C-alpha positions, 0 to 999 in steps of 0.5 A: 568558494563565495557566492553573491548573495540576495537581498543582502544574505551572503551565501557561502558555498564551501566545495567537499564534503562541507555542507552548504553554509549560509550566513547573514548577521552573524547567524550561521545555517548549514544545510544538511541536503541528505538528511533533508531528503530523508526527511523529504522521502519519508513525508512522501512515503507516508503520504503515499501508503496511506492514500493509496492503502485507504483507496485500496482499502474502501474499493475492497468494502465487500470483505466486510460481508463474510458471505463473501468469504465462501469458506469457513465452518459456518459455510460448510454448514449452512451453504447449500440449496434446498435440494442438499447441493452445496453452493459454489465458490461463485454463489458467494460473489452475488446474485444471478443474473436473470438471462437466458444463458444462466437459465441453460447453465443450471440445467445443464448442471441439474442445479436447483430450482434451474428456470427460475433465477429469481427463486434461486436469488431469494434463496441466496440472500437468506443463506447469506443472512443466516451464514452472516448472523453465525459469523457474527455469534463468533468470539470478538477475537476470532472474528477479529482475526478472520477479517484481517485474513480477508483484508489481507487476501483482497490487498496483497495484489495492490502492496507493489502499486502501494511500496513500490513507488517510494522504495523506488524514489529512495534508490533514485535519490541514493543513487543520484546523490552517489553520482554527485558526490563522484564529482566533488574534488578529493580533499588535500590531507591536513599533513600535506598543506602544512609541508607546503606552507611551511618555512625552510 
């Protein structure tokens, strides 16, 4: 089936499994829609994963602070209040707000310096520095492994947002192509064509 071209360009659309063929001045270009879509999907998937992966990476910058991990040998040995009570996991999150409700909670828990949030925060800063110095003294390979574990723990909750859209796009494109192929007419075998055109 011949389709009128634009600006002198001859376009020939071949019905069936043959790719679209466009020709001009003896130059023939065969358009492969499947391969083109796959490459476009690959580019978009890389861009999407890179963009949102970097966004999530920067959003979890607090992971770079070993103190916020709230575990490990340095934490277990150093993260203690002056009265010997160990830090809780909430103590690794950040400073306490200097409000009356926190003072009451500290008193109820018999916490050290329950009446002085400022004093508790100063001690927390001291311990943070000690824990980070302890972690920095470890071999670089061990530090890199711990850092990778920290980032994985922080990012694994965002993996569906990062990976699902490219996967859904690929499945949708494959499904659309499969549906379009169903509308193509069945090709006539070459043997049948020869028999129909043979002279008697």
